[in-house]
Every structure is written in C-alpha cells, then in structure tokens.
C-alpha positions as CSV (number, residue, x, y, z in Angstrom):
1,M,18.6,-13.9,13.2
2,H,14.9,-13.4,14.0
3,H,12.9,-15.8,15.8
4,A,9.1,-14.5,15.4
5,P,8.0,-15.4,11.8
6,I,6.8,-11.4,11.2
7,V,9.9,-8.9,11.6
8,V,8.9,-5.3,11.8
9,H,12.3,-3.8,10.0
10,R,14.7,-0.8,10.8
11,I,13.2,2.6,10.0
12,S,14.8,3.4,6.7
13,P,15.9,7.0,6.1
14,S,12.8,8.3,3.8
15,G,10.3,7.1,7.3
16,G,8.4,3.8,7.5
17,R,9.5,0.5,8.1
18,R,10.1,-2.9,6.2
19,V,7.5,-5.4,6.9
20,T,8.6,-9.2,6.4
21,M,6.7,-12.9,6.8
22,L,8.4,-16.1,7.2
23,V,6.2,-18.6,5.0
24,A,7.6,-22.0,4.6
25,G,11.4,-21.5,5.2
26,H,10.6,-18.3,2.9
27,E,10.9,-14.6,3.9
28,D,8.4,-12.5,2.2
29,I,8.4,-8.8,1.7
30,L,4.4,-7.5,2.9
31,G,5.6,-4.2,2.3
32,L,6.5,-0.6,3.8
33,A,4.6,0.3,6.5
34,H,4.3,3.5,8.2
35,S,1.6,3.5,10.7
36,D,0.7,0.2,12.9
37,A,-2.7,0.1,10.3
38,D,-0.5,-0.5,7.7
39,V,1.2,-3.7,9.7
40,I,-2.1,-4.4,10.5
41,E,-3.5,-4.4,6.7
42,F,-0.7,-6.2,5.3
43,L,-1.4,-9.3,8.2
44,R,-4.4,-9.0,7.4
45,R,-3.9,-9.6,3.0
46,A,-1.4,-12.3,4.3
47,E,-4.2,-14.2,6.1
48,V,-3.1,-14.0,9.9
49,P,-5.9,-14.6,12.1
50,D,-6.4,-11.4,15.0
51,P,-4.1,-9.0,13.2
52,D,-4.9,-6.0,15.1
53,E,-4.1,-8.1,18.6
54,V,-0.6,-9.4,16.9
55,V,0.3,-5.7,16.1
56,L,-1.4,-4.2,19.0
57,G,-0.6,-6.4,22.0
58,D,2.3,-8.3,23.1
59,S,2.5,-11.0,20.3
60,P,5.7,-13.1,20.6
61,L,4.7,-13.3,16.4
62,V,6.3,-10.0,15.9
63,D,9.8,-9.2,16.9
64,W,10.3,-4.8,15.9
65,V,14.2,-4.7,14.9
66,G,15.8,-1.6,15.2
67,G,13.8,0.8,17.8
68,E,10.9,1.4,19.4
69,P,7.9,-0.7,18.5
70,H,4.9,1.3,16.8
71,V,7.2,4.3,15.5
72,Y,8.0,4.7,11.8
73,E,9.5,7.8,11.3
74,Q,13.1,8.8,12.8
75,E,13.8,11.7,15.2
76,P,15.3,14.7,13.7
77,S,18.6,15.1,15.5
78,D,19.5,18.4,17.1
79,T,22.0,19.0,14.7
80,D,19.3,19.4,12.1
81,I,18.5,22.6,13.1
82,P,20.0,25.4,11.8
C-alpha cells in the first residue's frame, strides 16, 4: 500500500513509468512518464502546486516504487551482450 498521494511506479519493460495520483479516494492514472519533465507536466495538468519542487525535491507527496527515483529506463543487463 502506498502512503503518498502521487506514485511513480516501477519501470515498464518497454521503458517509462506509470504515474498515478490519489484523488478523492480514487487512484487516477496521469500518464506514462519517460522523464522528470513528463511527471512535472502531469502534475501541472492535475493542478498540483509547485510540481517542480514536488518532483525534484525530497517531497513526501511522491512515492517512487520499484527502482531509483528519476530513472525511467532499465539498465541493460550483462547477459544481453552477445
């Protein structure tokens, strides 16, 4: 269970991270982010105050799930090299 109202989910196999926000007890999907700029834009459209500070700062409003914050692509594994 997530405690923050904004969740940046784990990296998808094709790249990018789903961003959701808890609104009136319902989890809304804001979009698939491929960068911090995407997350900031999603939050701006959702009328979150100071979206830059929310994403780039150490805000308790955001829960980064399944990986390092601000990373949107999976690292290639050593086994992928022929």
